[in-house]
C-alpha positions as CSV (number, residue, x, y, z in Angstrom):
1,P,-0.5,63.1,-30.6
2,A,1.7,66.1,-30.3
3,A,4.8,64.0,-30.8
4,L,3.3,62.3,-33.9
5,Q,2.3,65.7,-35.3
6,V,5.9,67.1,-34.8
7,A,7.4,64.0,-36.5
8,T,5.0,64.2,-39.4
9,E,5.5,67.9,-39.9
10,H,9.3,67.5,-40.0
11,G,9.3,64.3,-42.1
12,L,10.7,62.2,-39.3
13,S,10.1,58.5,-38.6
14,V,7.1,58.0,-36.3
15,D,8.4,54.5,-35.2
16,S,10.2,56.0,-32.2
17,V,7.0,57.5,-31.0
18,Y,5.0,54.3,-31.4
19,K,7.8,52.4,-29.7
20,K,7.7,54.6,-26.6
21,Q,3.9,54.4,-26.5
22,W,4.1,50.7,-26.7
23,E,6.7,50.4,-24.0
24,H,4.6,52.4,-21.6
25,S,1.3,50.6,-22.2
26,N,-0.1,47.3,-20.9
27,V,-0.2,44.5,-23.4
28,T,-3.7,44.2,-24.8
29,E,-5.2,43.7,-28.2
30,E,-5.9,47.4,-28.3
31,S,-2.4,48.5,-27.5
32,I,-1.0,46.0,-30.0
33,Q,-3.2,47.5,-32.8
34,D,-2.7,51.1,-31.7
35,F,1.0,51.1,-31.2
36,L,3.0,47.9,-32.0
37,A,1.2,47.2,-35.3
38,K,2.1,50.7,-36.5
39,V,5.9,50.2,-36.1
40,S,7.4,49.7,-39.5
41,D,10.6,48.0,-38.2
42,R,9.5,44.4,-38.6
43,H,12.7,43.0,-37.0
44,W,12.1,45.1,-33.9
45,V,8.4,44.2,-33.7
46,I,9.1,40.4,-33.9
47,E,11.9,40.7,-31.4
48,E,9.6,42.6,-29.0
49,C,7.0,39.9,-29.3
50,C,9.6,37.3,-28.2
51,S,11.3,39.3,-25.5
52,R,8.3,41.0,-23.7
53,L,6.4,38.9,-21.2
54,P,3.5,40.6,-19.5
55,R,2.1,39.5,-16.1
56,S,-1.3,38.8,-17.7
57,R,-1.8,35.4,-19.4
58,E,-4.2,36.9,-21.8
59,G,-1.7,39.6,-22.7
60,A,1.0,37.0,-23.3
61,R,-1.4,35.0,-25.4
62,V,-2.4,37.8,-27.7
63,L,1.1,39.1,-28.1
64,S,2.5,35.6,-29.0
65,K,-0.4,35.2,-31.4
66,Y,0.4,38.5,-33.1
67,G,4.1,37.7,-33.3
68,I,3.3,34.3,-35.0
69,E,1.1,36.1,-37.5
70,R,3.9,38.6,-38.3
71,C,6.5,35.8,-38.7
72,S,4.2,33.8,-40.9
73,A,3.5,36.8,-43.1
74,A,7.2,37.6,-43.4
75,L,8.1,34.0,-44.4
76,A,5.3,33.9,-46.9
77,D,6.7,36.9,-48.7
78,S,10.4,36.0,-48.5
79,S,11.2,38.4,-51.4
80,E,11.1,41.2,-48.8
81,L,13.8,39.4,-46.7
82,D,17.3,40.5,-47.5
83,D,19.3,37.4,-46.7
84,T,19.1,33.9,-45.1
85,E,20.2,35.3,-41.8
86,Q,16.9,37.2,-41.5
87,I,15.0,34.1,-42.6
88,A,16.7,32.1,-39.8
89,F,16.0,34.8,-37.3
90,I,12.3,34.9,-38.1
91,E,12.0,31.1,-38.2
92,K,13.6,30.9,-34.7
93,C,11.3,33.6,-33.4
94,S,8.3,31.8,-34.8
95,E,9.4,28.6,-33.0
96,V,9.9,30.4,-29.7
97,L,6.4,32.0,-29.9
98,R,4.7,28.7,-30.9
99,R,6.4,27.0,-27.9
100,R,5.2,29.8,-25.7
101,M,1.7,29.4,-26.9
102,D,1.9,25.7,-26.0
103,W,3.2,26.4,-22.6
104,L,0.6,29.1,-22.0
105,E,-2.0,26.3,-22.6
106,I,-0.1,24.0,-20.2
107,Y,0.3,26.8,-17.7
108,D,-3.5,27.3,-17.6
109,L,-4.0,23.6,-16.8
110,I,-1.4,23.7,-14.0
111,Y,-2.1,27.0,-12.3
112,P,-5.7,28.3,-12.4
113,G,-6.3,32.0,-12.7
114,D,-4.9,34.8,-15.0
115,T,-1.8,35.9,-13.2
116,L,1.5,34.9,-14.8
117,D,5.0,34.4,-13.4
118,P,7.0,35.7,-16.5
119,A,10.3,34.3,-15.2
120,R,8.9,30.8,-14.7
121,L,7.1,30.7,-18.0
122,K,10.3,31.9,-19.7
123,W,12.3,29.1,-18.1
124,F,9.7,26.6,-19.1
125,C,9.8,27.7,-22.7
126,E,13.6,27.9,-22.9
127,S,14.3,24.5,-21.2
128,D,13.7,21.1,-22.8
129,N,10.7,19.2,-21.5
130,T,12.8,16.7,-19.5
131,Q,14.5,19.5,-17.6
132,V,11.1,21.0,-16.8
133,A,9.8,17.6,-15.7
134,R,12.7,17.1,-13.3
135,L,12.1,20.6,-11.8
136,L,8.4,19.9,-11.3
137,A,9.3,16.6,-9.7
138,L,11.8,18.2,-7.4
139,E,9.2,20.8,-6.3
140,E,6.6,18.0,-5.7
141,E,4.4,19.6,-8.4
142,C,2.7,16.3,-9.0
143,H,-0.4,17.6,-10.8
144,A,1.8,19.7,-13.0
145,L,4.0,16.7,-13.8
146,F,0.9,14.7,-14.8
147,V,-0.3,17.4,-17.1
148,L,3.2,17.5,-18.7
149,L,3.1,13.7,-19.1
150,K,-0.2,13.8,-20.9
151,R,1.2,16.5,-23.3
152,Y,4.6,15.0,-24.0
153,R,4.3,11.3,-23.1
154,D,6.4,9.9,-25.9
155,E,9.2,12.4,-25.3
156,L,9.3,11.8,-21.5
157,A,8.9,8.0,-21.6
158,P,12.6,7.1,-22.0
159,T,13.6,9.1,-18.9
160,W,10.4,8.8,-16.9
161,L,11.8,6.6,-14.1
162,E,14.8,9.0,-13.7
163,I,12.2,11.9,-13.5
164,L,10.3,10.1,-10.7
165,D,13.6,9.7,-8.8
166,C,13.7,13.5,-8.5
167,I,10.6,13.5,-6.3
168,P,11.8,14.0,-2.7
169,E,11.7,10.9,-0.6
170,T,9.7,12.7,2.0
171,C,6.8,13.2,-0.4
172,R,4.0,10.7,0.3
173,P,3.7,8.3,-2.7
174,R,-0.1,8.7,-2.7
175,Q,0.4,12.3,-3.8
176,Y,2.0,11.0,-7.1
177,E,0.2,7.7,-7.5
178,Q,-1.0,8.6,-11.0
179,L,2.6,9.1,-12.1
180,L,3.8,5.7,-11.0
181,P,4.5,3.0,-13.6
182,S,1.4,0.8,-14.2
183,F,0.8,-2.3,-16.2
184,H,-2.3,-4.4,-16.9
185,E,-1.7,-7.6,-18.7
186,D,-4.9,-7.5,-20.7
187,G,-4.7,-3.8,-21.4
188,G,-1.9,-3.5,-23.9
189,V,-0.4,0.0,-24.1
190,G,-3.6,1.4,-22.7
191,D,-4.6,5.0,-22.2
192,K,-2.0,7.4,-23.6
193,N,-2.9,9.9,-20.8
194,D,-1.8,7.4,-18.1
195,T,1.5,5.6,-17.3
196,E,0.0,2.3,-18.5
197,G,2.8,0.6,-20.5
198,L,5.1,3.6,-20.2
199,V,7.9,1.3,-19.1
200,A,8.3,-2.5,-19.4
201,V,7.0,-4.4,-16.4
202,E,10.4,-5.8,-15.5
203,E,11.9,-2.2,-15.4
204,A,8.9,-1.1,-13.3
205,V,9.4,-3.9,-10.8
206,A,13.2,-3.1,-10.5
207,W,12.4,0.6,-10.0
208,Y,9.9,0.0,-7.3
209,V,12.3,-2.2,-5.4
210,R,15.3,0.2,-5.8
211,R,13.2,3.3,-5.0
212,G,11.6,1.7,-1.9
213,K,15.1,0.9,-0.5
214,Q,16.2,4.4,-1.3
215,I,13.3,6.0,0.5
216,E,13.8,3.9,3.6
217,G,17.6,4.2,3.6
218,R,17.8,8.0,3.0
219,T,15.0,9.1,5.3
220,G,14.0,6.2,7.6
221,L,10.4,6.8,6.5
222,V,9.3,3.2,6.5
223,D,5.6,4.3,5.9
224,N,6.5,6.1,2.7
225,A,8.6,3.1,1.4
226,L,5.9,0.6,2.2
227,E,3.2,2.8,0.6
228,L,5.2,2.9,-2.6
229,L,5.6,-0.9,-2.7
230,E,1.9,-1.4,-2.0
231,L,1.0,1.0,-4.8
232,G,3.4,-0.9,-7.0
233,E,1.7,-4.2,-6.4
234,Q,-1.7,-2.6,-7.1
235,R,-0.6,-0.9,-10.3
236,L,1.4,-3.8,-11.8
237,R,-1.4,-6.3,-12.5
238,T,0.3,-9.3,-14.1
239,T,0.1,-13.1,-13.7
240,A,3.9,-13.2,-13.7
241,S,5.4,-13.5,-10.2
242,M,7.2,-10.5,-8.8
243,P,9.2,-12.1,-5.9
244,A,11.6,-9.1,-5.5
245,L,8.7,-6.7,-5.1
246,S,6.6,-9.0,-2.8
247,E,9.5,-9.9,-0.6
248,L,10.6,-6.3,0.0
249,R,7.0,-5.3,0.6
250,A,6.7,-8.0,3.2
251,D,10.0,-6.9,4.9
252,L,8.8,-3.3,4.9
253,S,5.5,-4.3,6.4
254,H,7.3,-6.1,9.3
255,L,9.6,-3.1,9.7
256,Y,6.6,-0.8,9.7
257,M,5.1,-2.8,12.6
258,L,8.3,-2.7,14.6
259,V,9.1,1.0,14.0
260,Y,5.6,2.5,14.5
261,E,3.9,0.0,16.8
262,C,6.7,-1.6,18.7
263,G,8.7,1.7,19.1
264,M,11.9,0.4,17.6
265,E,12.7,3.7,15.8
266,D,16.4,2.9,15.3
267,L,15.7,-0.3,13.4
268,T,16.5,-0.1,9.7
269,L,16.0,-2.4,6.7
270,E,19.7,-3.1,6.7
271,T,19.8,-4.2,10.3
272,W,16.6,-6.2,9.9
273,H,18.2,-8.2,7.0
274,A,21.3,-8.9,9.2
275,K,19.3,-10.5,12.0
276,T,18.6,-14.2,12.3
277,L,15.0,-15.5,12.0
278,M,14.9,-16.0,15.8
279,N,16.2,-12.5,16.5
280,R,13.6,-11.0,14.2
281,L,10.9,-12.8,16.0
282,C,12.2,-11.5,19.3
283,C,11.9,-7.9,18.1
284,F,8.1,-8.2,18.0
285,T,7.8,-9.2,21.6
286,D,10.8,-7.2,22.9
287,K,8.8,-4.9,25.1
288,S,6.1,-7.3,26.2
289,T,4.6,-7.8,29.6
290,T,2.7,-10.9,30.8
291,A,-0.6,-9.1,29.9
292,T,0.5,-8.1,26.4
293,F,2.7,-11.1,25.3
294,V,0.0,-13.1,23.6
295,S,-1.5,-10.2,21.7
296,N,2.0,-9.1,20.6
297,L,2.8,-12.6,19.5
298,R,-0.5,-12.9,17.6
299,D,-1.0,-9.5,16.2
300,R,2.5,-8.2,15.7
301,A,4.6,-11.3,15.1
302,G,1.7,-13.2,13.3
303,P,2.2,-11.6,9.9
304,Y,5.9,-12.3,10.1
305,L,5.4,-16.0,11.0
306,A,2.8,-16.3,8.3
307,A,5.1,-14.8,5.7
308,L,7.7,-17.6,6.4
309,G,5.2,-20.3,5.4
310,S,3.2,-22.6,7.6
311,A,5.8,-25.2,8.4
312,K,8.8,-22.9,8.8
313,G,6.8,-20.3,10.7
314,E,5.3,-22.8,13.2
315,A,8.7,-24.5,13.7
316,L,10.2,-21.1,14.6
317,L,7.4,-20.2,16.9
318,H,7.7,-23.5,18.8
319,D,11.4,-23.1,19.1
320,Y,10.9,-19.6,20.4
321,L,8.4,-20.6,23.1
322,A,10.7,-23.4,24.2
323,D,13.6,-20.9,24.3
324,I,11.9,-18.3,26.5
325,A,10.3,-20.9,28.7
326,S,13.5,-21.1,30.7
327,S,13.0,-17.6,32.0
328,R,9.4,-16.6,31.3
329,L,7.2,-19.7,31.6
330,D,4.4,-17.4,32.8
331,W,4.4,-15.9,29.3
332,C,4.1,-19.3,27.8
333,A,1.2,-20.2,30.1
334,E,-0.7,-17.2,28.7
335,V,-0.2,-18.6,25.2
336,F,-1.7,-21.9,26.1
337,K,-4.6,-20.2,27.9
338,G,-5.3,-18.2,24.7
339,S,-5.2,-21.3,22.5
340,T,-8.0,-23.3,24.0
341,I,-11.1,-24.3,22.0
342,A,-13.0,-21.7,23.9
343,E,-11.2,-19.0,21.9
344,P,-12.2,-18.2,18.2
345,L,-9.8,-19.8,15.7
346,Y,-9.8,-16.8,13.4
347,T,-10.7,-13.1,13.9
348,F,-11.5,-10.2,11.6
349,A,-10.7,-6.5,12.2
350,T,-10.3,-3.2,10.3
351,S,-8.2,-0.1,10.7
352,N,-7.8,3.4,9.3
353,P,-4.0,4.2,9.4
354,T,-3.3,7.9,9.0
355,G,0.1,9.6,8.6
356,S,2.9,7.6,10.2
357,A,0.9,6.2,13.1
358,G,0.6,2.5,13.7
359,R,-2.3,0.4,12.6
360,E,-4.7,0.1,15.4
361,W,-7.2,-2.7,14.7
362,K,-10.8,-1.9,15.6
363,R,-13.8,-4.1,16.4
364,V,-12.1,-7.5,16.4
365,V,-14.7,-10.2,15.9
366,P,-14.7,-14.0,15.2
367,A,-14.3,-15.0,11.6
368,R,-15.5,-18.4,10.2
369,Y,-13.9,-19.9,7.1
370,V,-16.1,-21.9,4.8
371,S,-15.4,-25.5,3.9
372,W,-16.4,-25.1,0.2
373,A,-13.5,-22.8,-0.8
374,P,-9.7,-23.1,-0.6
375,G,-8.2,-23.6,2.8
376,P,-7.6,-20.5,5.1
377,P,-4.2,-18.8,5.4
378,D,-2.8,-17.9,8.8
379,N,-2.8,-14.2,8.3
380,V,-4.0,-11.9,5.6
381,Q,-4.0,-8.2,5.8
382,G,-4.0,-5.3,3.3
383,Q,-6.2,-2.7,1.6
384,I,-9.9,-3.3,1.7
385,N,-11.3,-4.4,-1.7
386,D,-7.8,-5.0,-3.0
387,D,-6.0,-7.6,-0.8
388,V,-9.1,-8.2,1.3
389,L,-12.3,-8.2,-0.7
390,L,-15.4,-7.3,1.3
391,V,-18.9,-8.4,0.0
392,E,-22.2,-7.9,1.7
393,F,-24.7,-10.8,2.3
394,E,-27.8,-10.0,0.2
395,Q,-31.0,-11.0,2.1
396,D,-33.2,-11.2,-1.0
397,L,-30.8,-13.3,-3.1
398,P,-30.3,-17.1,-2.7
399,V,-26.9,-17.8,-1.1
400,R,-25.7,-20.1,-3.9
401,E,-26.4,-17.4,-6.4
402,Q,-24.4,-15.0,-4.3
403,V,-21.5,-17.4,-4.3
404,V,-21.3,-17.1,-8.1
405,L,-21.3,-13.3,-7.8
406,W,-18.5,-13.5,-5.2
407,A,-16.5,-15.7,-7.5
408,G,-16.8,-13.1,-10.3
409,S,-15.7,-10.3,-8.0
410,A,-12.7,-12.2,-6.7
411,A,-11.7,-13.2,-10.2
412,G,-11.5,-9.6,-11.3
413,S,-9.3,-8.5,-8.3
414,R,-6.0,-9.4,-6.6
415,A,-7.8,-10.3,-3.4
416,Q,-6.2,-13.0,-1.2
417,V,-9.4,-13.6,0.8
418,V,-13.2,-12.8,0.4
419,V,-14.9,-11.6,3.6
420,V,-18.7,-11.9,3.6
421,I,-20.2,-9.2,5.9
422,C,-23.3,-10.6,7.5
423,N,-26.0,-8.7,9.6
424,N,-26.5,-11.6,12.1
425,D,-25.4,-15.1,13.0
426,K,-28.2,-16.6,10.9
427,E,-26.8,-15.1,7.7
428,L,-23.3,-16.2,8.8
429,Q,-24.5,-19.8,9.2
430,A,-26.2,-19.6,5.7
431,V,-22.8,-18.7,4.2
432,L,-21.1,-21.6,5.9
433,T,-23.8,-24.2,5.0
434,L,-25.1,-22.7,1.8
435,H,-28.6,-23.1,3.1
436,D,-30.7,-20.0,2.8
437,P,-31.8,-18.6,6.2
438,S,-35.4,-19.2,7.0
439,P,-37.5,-16.4,8.5
440,N,-39.0,-19.0,10.8
441,G,-35.7,-20.8,11.6
442,A,-33.4,-20.6,14.5
443,K,-33.3,-17.5,16.7
444,E,-31.0,-14.7,15.5
445,G,-28.1,-13.5,17.4
446,G,-27.2,-17.0,18.8
447,D,-23.6,-18.0,19.2
448,T,-22.5,-20.1,16.2
449,K,-19.0,-20.6,17.5
450,G,-19.6,-24.1,18.6
451,T,-22.4,-25.0,16.0
452,A,-21.7,-27.9,13.8
453,V,-21.7,-27.0,10.1
454,D,-23.7,-29.2,7.8
455,K,-21.8,-30.9,5.1
456,V,-22.0,-28.8,1.9
457,D,-23.0,-30.5,-1.3
458,T,-20.4,-29.0,-3.7
459,E,-21.5,-31.2,-6.6
460,I,-24.5,-28.9,-7.4
461,L,-22.6,-25.7,-6.5
462,G,-21.7,-23.4,-9.5
463,P,-18.4,-21.4,-9.9
464,R,-16.7,-20.8,-6.5
465,P,-14.1,-18.2,-5.5
466,K,-10.6,-19.5,-6.1
467,V,-9.5,-17.8,-2.8
468,P,-10.5,-18.5,0.8
469,V,-13.9,-17.2,1.9
470,C,-14.9,-16.3,5.5
471,A,-18.0,-14.9,7.1
472,V,-18.2,-12.3,9.9
473,A,-21.2,-10.8,11.6
474,V,-20.1,-7.2,12.0
475,E,-20.7,-3.6,10.7
476,V,-17.6,-2.3,9.0
477,L,-16.6,1.1,10.4
478,A,-16.8,4.0,8.0
479,G,-13.6,5.4,6.7
480,H,-11.6,2.2,7.4
481,T,-9.2,1.3,4.5
482,R,-7.4,-1.8,5.8
483,A,-8.6,-5.1,7.0
484,R,-7.1,-8.4,8.3
485,V,-8.2,-11.9,8.9
486,C,-5.8,-13.7,11.2
487,R,-5.5,-16.9,13.2
488,H,-6.5,-16.0,16.8
489,R,-5.2,-19.1,18.6
490,V,-1.4,-19.0,18.6
491,L,-1.4,-22.8,18.9
492,H,-4.4,-24.3,17.1
493,D,-3.6,-28.0,16.8
494,P,-4.0,-30.5,19.7
495,V,-0.9,-32.4,18.8
496,T,1.1,-29.2,18.6
497,M,-0.3,-27.9,21.8
498,V,0.7,-30.9,23.9
499,D,4.1,-31.2,22.2
500,V,5.0,-27.6,22.7
501,A,3.7,-27.5,26.2
502,L,5.9,-30.4,27.2
503,R,8.9,-28.8,25.5
504,C,8.3,-25.6,27.4
505,V,7.8,-27.0,30.9
506,Y,10.7,-29.3,30.7
507,A,12.9,-26.5,29.3
508,C,12.2,-24.4,32.4
509,L,15.2,-24.7,34.8
510,T,13.9,-22.5,37.6
511,V,11.3,-23.7,40.0
512,D,9.6,-21.1,42.2
513,D,6.0,-20.3,43.1
514,M,5.5,-18.4,39.8
515,T,6.8,-21.2,37.6
516,A,5.0,-23.8,39.6
517,K,1.7,-21.9,39.0
518,A,2.5,-21.5,35.3
519,M,3.1,-25.2,35.0
520,G,-0.2,-25.9,36.6
521,D,-2.0,-23.5,34.3
522,I,-0.4,-25.1,31.2
523,Y,-1.5,-28.5,32.3
524,C,-5.1,-27.3,32.7
525,T,-5.2,-26.1,29.2
526,L,-4.0,-29.3,27.5
527,P,-6.6,-31.0,25.3
528,K,-8.1,-34.2,26.4
529,R,-7.1,-37.7,25.3
530,D,-9.7,-37.6,22.5
531,S,-8.5,-38.6,19.0
532,S,-11.7,-37.1,17.5
533,L,-10.1,-33.7,18.0
534,L,-7.3,-34.5,15.5
535,V,-7.3,-33.0,12.0
536,K,-5.1,-35.8,10.6
537,E,-5.7,-39.4,11.5
538,A,-2.0,-40.1,10.9
539,D,-1.3,-38.1,14.1
540,A,-3.2,-40.5,16.3
541,K,-0.2,-42.6,17.4
542,R,1.9,-39.6,18.2
543,Y,-1.0,-38.0,20.0
544,E,-1.3,-41.0,22.3
545,E,2.4,-40.9,23.0
546,L,2.3,-37.2,23.9
547,Q,-0.8,-37.8,26.1
548,D,1.2,-40.5,28.0
549,R,4.0,-38.0,28.5
550,A,1.4,-35.4,29.7
551,D,0.2,-38.0,32.3
552,R,3.8,-38.2,33.5
553,F,4.0,-34.4,33.6
554,D,1.0,-34.4,35.9
555,K,2.8,-36.8,38.3
556,H,5.9,-34.7,38.1
557,L,3.9,-31.7,39.1
558,I,2.6,-33.5,42.2
559,A,6.2,-34.5,43.0
560,I,7.4,-30.9,42.7
561,E,4.6,-29.8,45.1
562,I,5.7,-32.4,47.7
563,L,9.4,-31.4,47.4
564,Q,8.5,-27.7,47.8
565,K,7.0,-28.5,51.2
566,Y,10.5,-29.5,52.3
567,K,12.0,-26.5,50.6
568,L,13.5,-28.6,47.8
569,H,13.4,-27.1,44.4
570,K,13.9,-29.3,41.4
571,P,13.1,-28.6,37.7
572,L,10.9,-31.0,35.8
573,A,13.9,-32.2,33.8
574,F,15.2,-33.7,37.0
575,F,12.4,-36.3,37.0
576,E,12.8,-37.0,33.3
577,S,16.5,-38.0,33.8
């Protein structure tokens, strides 16, 4: 007040006084009205509104708003402006302040609270939106990047894939799932606040493949690369085939198994691609023992063999068994023990993989495929209710009506198999036969593994799922996110079993006590000479020929036992020749 009085008494400008008072005050609506609004130097006032950034968001907001009002008033009365240079200055300041107001709104959505980082806000305002998006991606500010996408979708769309490339490869893809390209064939452009239709599906597929390879190649984080490819398959829902995406996801899935479960930490996608099919299969059983060989072959190598296709995968497996029989016939004997009819043909299990740990399958139980749906695959595994659709058996609803509901659920998903979760074996049998369980029927809890399934009358059956359906009696563990249904018996066909057994025993060139015992064990597991066991009638003649050879194998075993008494060791091939 004293300074203002002196200035007034001596006819001096009071602007310098108000300027000093403004500079030493916090930015509030009161300080703007008490000091800044009373400065007559319009150019200085507008420039101050642009240059000063308080640490309070509310202060920045009221100052920017006041600056916009002063700019609008000046431009509305252009007669007071001396030249075009002043007009250009005010228009530029107005643009700066309006962009700041936009960014203050975005800042509120990104960072809760009232504190403000003036330098960061200034950089946001002075940079173009693509630059800001790249920085946010680099800093793994995924939520902030999503907010920016919602605000400036059309502007960011042309460079969106390049922006995603800026996210560090070490960042888990689940963190930025909502930023990944998506496409739904029946959804058109879709929600403007999402990435639906942001890029063409062909571009999206190419990006997922390229980025997945980059992540694995630059960091060795197979789990991150696989997670990205799995999200890509989930988000790109189209009837068009995506072989490049599917093939790479399969390769990364196998690599994941080898790196995290088999301990082959030095194996890379590049070295995996350089290996022959046989060498790839050997990787899955590399560190096996007699006790673990069968489970490694089934659980670890199973998905790889299934991915090759039924014929190619089985041929490779048979060649592999015949190949290792020369040195590890005891391992082969374990395979045949685990392939007898006493073992379940298929099993179901779930897991909850966390971090980069391997997938440990829990509560493995027998699974029964139904005859009234498409034929079963050898191995299916993936996300629950995505690749593997779980449905619960409803006790109060007729089973045939449930089938229609299951068909609808499967039609609206990308599921490869429907798994019906039953409470007991009576419900499981109802799914297989499509006969509603009777309260006064058979005792619950009985073993249905060997029960004959009644022939299902599909003529009166309504819509059925277009994917395989199996039933299990199990309670799914809470928190589990992945499931699998796989063939439990490594060798499941009688013809194949006898054929491969003979190949293995006659390929073994060493004869000692261990191999002699293994040969005996293998012979004991061979199926009987019963053509009713055959799936295909056309195999009957070949099966008879193989059984004749199996009879000779029995005689050769007796001959080996006799020779061993005289310390003479001859391989089985000696008797064949």
